[in-house]
N, C-alpha and C positions, 0 to 999 in steps of 0.2 A: 464715560460710564458703557456709554453704548456698545462701544467696537470691545469692551473687556468683557463682558456679561457673553458677549456671541464668540468671543473667544475661546474663552471657558464652557461654553456650550459644544464648540468646535473641537476642542480638545477631549471631551467628554465621548465624544463620538470615535477619535483614533485609540482611544484608552483600552478598550475591549483586544483589540489588535495587539497590543503591547502586551496587555497580561498575559496571550496565550504563550510568547517566549518569556514571561517570567519578568517583564520590564514593567515600565510606568513614566508619565509625563506627570508635570509637577509645573502651574504655571507661577510665574515669579513676577513679572511684570510689564506693561506696555507704555513704552515711551518713544518717543518722536518715530512713530511708525514702525518700531521693532518691538517683536515680542521675544519677552527672554521665559526662558522655560529651563528646567532642570529633569534630563532623563535620570530613573532613579532604577536600582533592583539588577536586573542582567542585561538591559540599555546602556546601562551607564561604564559598563564595563565590555562591550559589544564593538569587535572590531567595524560592525556595519552602523554603528553610528550614526556618522556623520552623513551616510546613505539615509537612512531611517529619517535623519531632521531634515535636510533637501529635497529630498523626493517624496515622502509624505508628507510630515508635518508641515513643514512650510509652503509646498505646492497646494496642499488640501486648504492651509489657512489666507493665502492669496487666492484662490480658486472665491474663495466664498467673500475676502473682503480686499478687493483689490487695491486699496492704501497701503497696507501692511508691504513694508519693503525689505523684512527679512526676518530668519528666527535665528535666535543665539543661543547655543546652550550653555547655560551656566553652572559652573563648577563649583559648590559653595563648600 
C-alpha cells in the first residue's frame, strides 16, 4: 500500500505538465512491480504518448521507486 500512495503522489507531480498540453494520467493499479496507468485527454491521442510514458512518467517513477519494472498504458 505504501508504494501505491507514493506512486499516486508522483503522478500528481507529473500531472501539471500533462495538463499544460490538455492531457492527464490516471492511476489504474500497481501489480507485480508494474504501474498501470491510463493516459487521457490530449495525451491519449498524441503521437508522442509512448515517449511521454517511457521518457517522462516511467523514468520519473523508477527514479523515485527503483523496484518498479515498468509503466503500462491501459486503454479502457
